[in-house]
N, C-alpha and C positions, 0 to 999 in steps of 0.2 A: 777268394779274391783278397779281401783285407778285413781289417777290423771295422766294426760298425761305429761310426763317429758319435752316435747317440749314447754309446755305452759310457763315455767319459763325462757326460753332462750330469750335474747335480740338481736335485729339485730346489726350487727357490726357497729361501729361508723366510723367517717371519719378518716381512718388510713393512709392517703396519705401524712403525714407530714414527708418528707424525711429530712435527715441531710444535704445532698448536696444541693447546690444552683442550680436553674434551669439554663439551658444553656443560655448564653448570645447570643443575635443575632449577626450574623457576621457583620464585618465592611464593609462599602461600598468601592469598589475599583474604581468605575466610569466606569467599563467595564460591559456592560449589560449582556453578556453571563456568565461571572464569577459571577456577583452578583445574577443572577437568579438561577444559579446552587447552589450557596452557600445558598440561601434562601430555596430551595427545600431540600437540605441535612439537614439544620437546622430543618426544619419542621419534617422531617422523624425521626431525632435523638430525637427530643423533644417528638414525639408521641411514639416511641419505648422505650424511656427511662423511661416512667411512667408506672410502674407495681404496681398494687394494692397490699398492704401488705397481703391481703387475699389470693392472688395467688402466692406470693413470696415463694421461697424455705426456709424452716426453717433452721436457722443457725446451731443449735446444731447437728441435724442429718446429715447435709451436712458435717460438720467438722469431725464427727465420721466416716462416710463412706469414706471420703477422706483419713483419717489416716489409715483405714483398707486397702484401696487400695494400699497405699504406702508400708505398712508392707507386704502385699501379694506379691507385685512386688519385694520387697527386698529379701524375702525368696525364691521366684522362681529364681531370678537372682543368688543368692549365691548357691543354690542347683545345678543349671546348671553349674556354674563355678566350683564347687567341682567335679562334674561328669567329666568334661573335664580334670581337673587336675589329677583325679584318672586314667583316660584312657590314658593320655599322660605320666604320671610318675608312672609306676608300682612300687610296693613295692619291695625292694631288697630281693633276695632269701637268706634265712638263711641256712647255711650248717651244 
């Protein structure tokens, strides 16, 4: 039939070059319990803070969805507010 379109794809390069600096290790306090806990927390934060760009959330769709959610919540809130206003303040009768 034809060529396989997957043959032209290249594997992703090293895309883990983040703009932020890596976490600095915690300062030593001299108290073993505090220092040991600080080292454990630092290791967990360092491990959890490294997300491959391949699996990271795309920025543009995330911003668009966020804006749509804000707009939706705004319209729902104003429509509920108007419904309460109309229920509590009926229109004056014209004679």
